[in-house]
C-alpha positions, -999 to +999 in steps of 0.1 A: -243+939-067-246+911-091-215+896-078-228+897-042-260+880-052-241+853-070-219+848-039-250+845-017-266+820-041-235+799-041-232+800-004-268+789+000-263+760-024-232+750-006-250+751+027-279+730+013-254+706-001-237+703+032-270+697+049-279+670+024-246+654+028-250+655+066-285+642+063-273+613+040-245+606+064-269+605+093-292+582+074-263+559+065-252+559+101-287+550+112-289+522+085-255+509+095-265+510+131-297+491+123-278+466+103-253+462+131-281+459+156-298+434+133-266+414+130-261+416+167-297+406+174-292+378+148-263+363+166-270+373+202-306+363+198-296+328+187-310+332+152-276+325+136-275+291+154-311+284+145-306+292+108-274+272+107-292+243+122-320+246+096-294+246+069-277+215+082-311+198+086-319+206+050-286+192+039-292+160+059-328+156+045-317+157+009-285+137+015-305+108+030-332+109+003-335+088-028-362+081-054-381+061-028-384+091-006-409+106-031-429+074-034-434+068+003-472+069+003-487+051-026-520+034-032-520-004-033-543-023-056-559-057-051-568-077-082-591-107-087-583-139-106-591-121-139-568-092-133-597-067-125-593-044-095-611-055-064-602-026-042-577+002-037-559+005-004-551+040+004-540+057+036-538+094+042-526+099+006-542+084-025-512+081-048-506+063-081-470+069-091-461+079-126-425+079-139-413+108-159-419+090-192-454+081-181-464+117-173-482+134-202-460+162-218-489+186-216-491+181-178-454+191-174-458+221-197-490+232-180-476+232-145-443+249-155-463+276-174-486+284-146-465+276-115-428+283-123-420+297-157-382+299-149-382+263-136-356+252-161-332+282-155-332+288-117-313+268-091-342+260-068-352+296-058-364+325-079-351+355-058-366+381-082-400+364-078-396+367-040-388+405-043-418+409-066-441+390-042-429+411-012-434+444-031-469+433-043-478+424-008-466+458+005-485+476-023-517+457-021-517+450+016-521+412+010-505+383-007-513+385-044-484+366-060-467+333-052-430+332-048-423+294-043-408+276-072-418+240-081-387+228-063-397+247-031-432+233-033-417+198-036-395+205-006-425+217+014-448+188+004-423+160+011-400+172+039-419+200+058-452+209+072-475+236+058-469+259+088-464+295+077-434+304+098-401+321+088-382+290+099-402+268+076-397+292+047-359+294+053-356+257+055-377+253+024-353+275+005-323+255+018-339+222+009-348+235-026-312+245-033-299+211-021-325+192-042-313+211-073-278+200-066-287+163-062-315+157-087-321+166-124-349+189-135-368+160-149-365+141-117-377+171-096-407+176-119-416+139-117-415+139-079-435+172-078-463+159-101-466+127-081-468+145-047-489+176-052-524+177-038-554+177-061-580+179-033-606+153-022-579+129-011-560+127-044-522+131-043-505+130-077-518+134-112-527+097-118-548+096-086-566+128-097-572+115-132-586+082-118-606+101-091-622+129-112-624+113-146-622+075-140-593+071-165-556+071-166-536+103-169-523+091-203-559+091-216-567+127-206-574+154-231-554+187-231-584+204-216-587+178-188-550+180-180-552+218-178-583+215-156-565+192-131-534+213-131-556+242-120-564+226-086-530+224-067-524+262-066-552+265-041-570+232-036-598+246-015-606+275-038-602+255-070-620+224-057-641+213-087-667+196-065-675+229-048-662+256-071-663+243-107-664+279-120-631+287-102-614+256-116-626+264-152-614+300-149-579+289-139-580+261-166-585+289-191-556+309-177-533+278-179-543+273-216-536+310-222-502+307-207-494+276-227-504+294-259-482+324-250-453+301-242-459+285-276-461+250-262-495+244-278-509+255-311-538+279-317-559+250-329-551+229-299-559+259-277-593+265-294-603+229-290-593+227-254-608+260-243-642+250-259-642+215-244-669+209-218-655+194-186-677+166-173-666+149-141-668+111-139-661+104-103-650+068-097-674+050-074-659+017-063-682-010-049-672-026-017-665-063-017-666-066+021-657-103+027-633-106-003-614-075+007-610-083+044-598-118+036-574-105+009-560-079+032-555-106+059-537-129+035-516-102+020-505-090+054-494-125+064-476-129+030-456-097+037-449-109+072-436-142+058-415-125+032-399-104+059-389-134+080-418-139+104-423-175+115-459-186+120-466-209+149-497-227+162-482-251+187-466-239+219-447-256+247-459-232+274-483-203+281-453-180+283-441-190+248-476-185+234-479-151+250-446-139+236-456-152+202-489-134+203-472-101+211-447-105+183-474-115+159-496-085+167-467-061+163-456-076+130-492-079+117-500-042+125-467-031+109-473-049+076-510-043+075-504-006+077-479-009+049-507-021+026-521+014+027-489+032+018-467+008+000-481+010-035-483-028-038-500-047-066-517-077-050-529-105-073-554-129-058-573-161-067-606-146-057-633-151-083-661-124-079-685-145-100-681-174-076-682-150-047-716-137-059-729-173-063-719-183-028-733-151-012-765-156-031-768-192-018-763-180+018-788-151+015-816-170-002-815-200+021-817-178+052-840-152+037-869-160+061-849-151+091-852-113+094-845-106+130-817-080+135-797-068+165-794-032+178-767-025+151-790-037+124-771-069+118-790-101+112-789-123+143-789-156+124-757-158+104-738-180+080-702-183+067-688-203+038-655-209+021-647-224-012-612-238-021-600-247-056-588-283-053-564-279-082-544-252-064-554-253-028-562-216-030-594-199-018-617-187-046-646-174-026-654-165+010-686-153+026-684-140+061-721-133+067-754-124+051-757-094+027-770-062+041-763-025+039-737-015+065-711+012+067-676-001+068-665-037+071-684-063+090-671-094+108-658-119+083-670-151+099-653-172+072-620-169+089-625-147+120-651-168+138-645-200+157-674-223+165-679-259+177-677-282+147-699-310+159-696-342+140-680-326+110-647-329+129-649-367+130-634-376+096-603-354+101-597-360+138-608-397+142-618-417+112-590-409+087-562-415+113-579-448+121-579-458+084-542-454+085-540-478+114-556-508+097-593-501+097-612-503+064-646-493+053-657-528+059-643-532+093-669-542+119-673-518+148-698-520+177-724-494+184-734-498+220-737-478+252-704-463+265-699-460+302-694-424+311-696-416+274-720-402+248-753-413+236-764-413+200-786-385+189-816-408+183-811-426+216-807-460+199-777-484+193-772-505+163-748-531+176-724-545+149-721-522+119-694-514+094-670-486+098-686-471+067-720-472+082-708-457+114-695-427+095-726-424+073-749-423+103-725-403+124-727-426+154-712-408+184-704-440+204-682-453+176-663-420+172-657-419+210-644-454+212-621-451+182-607-418+195-600-436+227-580-462+208-562-437+187-554-415+218-565-378+216-530-365+215-524-385+183-556-373+167-548-337+175-513-340+159-532-341+126-550-308+132-518-292+145-500-302+113-527-284+093-522-253+114-555-251+132-551-219+151-573-221+182-565-255+196-562-257+234-543-281+255-575-288+273-589-301+240-568-333+243-597-353+257-623-378+244-652-353+240-633-336+212-640-366+190-676-352+188-665-316+183-663-305+220-635-280+215-626-251+238-625-225+211-638-242+181-627-240+144-633-216+115-650-224+082-617-217+065-600-243+087-627-269+080-625-263+042-587-267+042-588-299+062-614-315+038-594-302+008-565-321+023-585-353+021-594-347-015-557-339-023-546-375-013-539-363+022-515-335+012-520-302+030-516-268+013-519-233+029-553-219+018-543-184+011-557-163-018-525-144-027-508-154-060-481-127-059-473-093-046-454-066-065-439-035-051-445-001-065-417-006-090-431-038-104-407-061-086-422-094-074-416-095-036-439-125-028-448-155-049-473-181-037-455-214-029-482-241-026-458-267-014-475-298+000-472-315+034-483-351+037-508-352+066-527-384+059-515-414+040-528-414+004-548-446+007-564-435+040-574-402+024-589-419-006-607-445+015-622-417+036-634-399+005-651-431-007-668-434+027-679-398+027-695-402-007-719-425+010-729-398+035-746-380+007-764-411-006-776-430+024-763-411+054-769-379+074-764-359+042-788-379+021-803-359-007-774-334-009-754-352-036-749-334-069-762-348-101-736-362-124-707-352-103-688-372-077-691-356-043-683-364-007-691-346+026-700-346+062-727-330+084-722-315+119-746-304+145-739-292+181-759-294+213-793-279+212-790-271+175-768-241+181-744-247+152-749-265+119-721-275+095-718-291+062-684-296+046-682-313+012-661-316-019-659-327-055-627-333-075-630-296-084-638-277-053-642-280-015-668-258+003-675-256+040-707-239+054-716-229+089-750-216+101-758-203+136-762-172+158-733-149+167-745-153+203-751-190+204-787-201+209-810-229+198-824-228+163-851-254+160-846-276+129-810-266+125-788-297+116-759-300+093-781-314+065-807-286+068-797-249+061-759-256+058-764-286+035-789-267+014-766-237+010-738-261+000-759-279-026-773-247-040-739-232-045-720-263-057-748-272-082-744-239-099-706-240-097-704-274-114-732-269-139-710-266-169-681-288-157-675-323-171-681-351-147-651-361-127-647-390-102-625-394-072-594-417-074-601-450-058-579-463-030-554-489-040-553-522-022-548-514+015-512-513+026-500-531+057-507-503+081-520-523+111-508-511+144-504-542+166-525-531+195-553-518+173-577-546+161-592-545+127-625-558+139-644-558+171-667-587+182-703-580+186-718-586+220-754-583+208-771-566+179-804-548+187-830-542+161-816-517+136-829-482+136-829-466+102-833-430+113-805-410+099-803-380+122-771-369+138-764-348+168-742-343+198-743-364+229-767-353+256-738-357+280-716-331+263-721-296+274-689-283+259-678-247+259-694-231+229-677-198+227-692-171+206-671-158+177-640-141+187 
């Protein structure tokens, strides 16, 4: 009986065992079938090819990378003449790159502790962490743990998008593995810390330190470092500008982790955890006209460094059109690079002088309050100051001061207007001094058939060359330009790279400023600075040097000189222009106890007023007018422009020792045979002492608005 029960029990156990074995076998068969189906689907569905392609792409990404790959978007900085930052040029990313040795040790320890504790032991991927993350997601029904290593995050930030797809995740893993093969742990951590996003436009630790605390990363406290390292895990959630409490909570967790990892002491922990975090967001003022001019000059410097050849004279319209297209393409390319290249751009701009020049413009035009629909003053001014020692620009004002979002038109170098009589010394008079005329040569002021009249409607008969310049007699300039020949006169402007000259300008009316497109204040300043510099021309940039993100000098200013006017002619012209400020159209504008020379300019109907003058120290040009040309009663070169010039230059020279111009030596034998030194008077009417200048009533030249 007992034996039968035993046999029955054993039979039942055997039967159950067989059932379990069969069930296990069926499960295994199902699993094998599923695996086989998955494999078949993997290959037949094309996934094998896709994964293989992702792997190859990852290999190619890393193989073609180098240290520059991880520095591709860096913030450039522009400095003034004292080495202070004028502006930061940042594109989509605001990045200040730190080398591994420049990164605070606490920052490395903090990020490793909170983001990837096994960073120094894994080979790019932490597979156990991936399993834990998957299990946690299954258990909690949502993602509660991160699985990406620091290397994977670097792979995603630099090489991939943030799209959450299986393809992106697979490629991220492949790239991470390849990165670990090519780069050391220190290099990977350096690249990571410089590329992670700290919210609010700040990429990289240094950018975050500057942005949130207005200090360098090397000057941050342990608590501030942990605070910043809290942000990248979830920049939106830990954004300190919106969720300071979230950021502080994660800072505390990071400090806890660092204490547990024994990378900080208990005392350091206590000090950091109790430190109050106070943000000190950097608010950089905008130096509108300085910045736009500096960016323009820096862009052209980079173009030059990379082989672009600048040109202002063309043999045909087709050649000019081709050049303009090439210029625009190159300019756009290198201008864009300013915002991503991490350049350090050192300029000659002096913000104190800039403020003085801006103040002179604003105060002298303060009574003109009319504005257009955009809120911009209708009456405008522009001025440029060049250092005569170096030939470099020290200050540039492109318009009146006013609140305005973004950058405004910089009329100092972007606007071209009719120069009026201010063109005469550089286009007519100095070239004629090279050809035998002197300050004492006698010229005849009389009516010119089919030519201009003088602004006061009178004619003075026989007068000296000097007096003709001082009183800005239109008839004299016209006749001398006819003798010189317009094409000869324009060769001087072409040699000084005036940009908007037109073939139609080679005509007699140009002697009085009747140009098709006009000139810019920058161009007028550089031409008069050439006179002061004994006739030698220098490019009036503001860029001293440019360094790349690694500190290598890639551009150095080369102020080589080109002789435009003969030395004696330039010195003689300066001597004559001194008289303009004493007994000529600029009477009353001379500086006290400082040698100075200059010339006024006024166009038809008082639409444009110019004054360009210089001392042995500085050259400054000033323009006043409406953006859309119209008459301004009382506007002459000696009125608003002259007053702006004197106001600025007086302050600028206040503490400078008196300096005098170099006198011309005995005139060389420069006489051109067919150009007489003197002209015989036909008759001399009663002299008119009125010292007003203006353009001929016969000239209705094209007065284009700024372009």
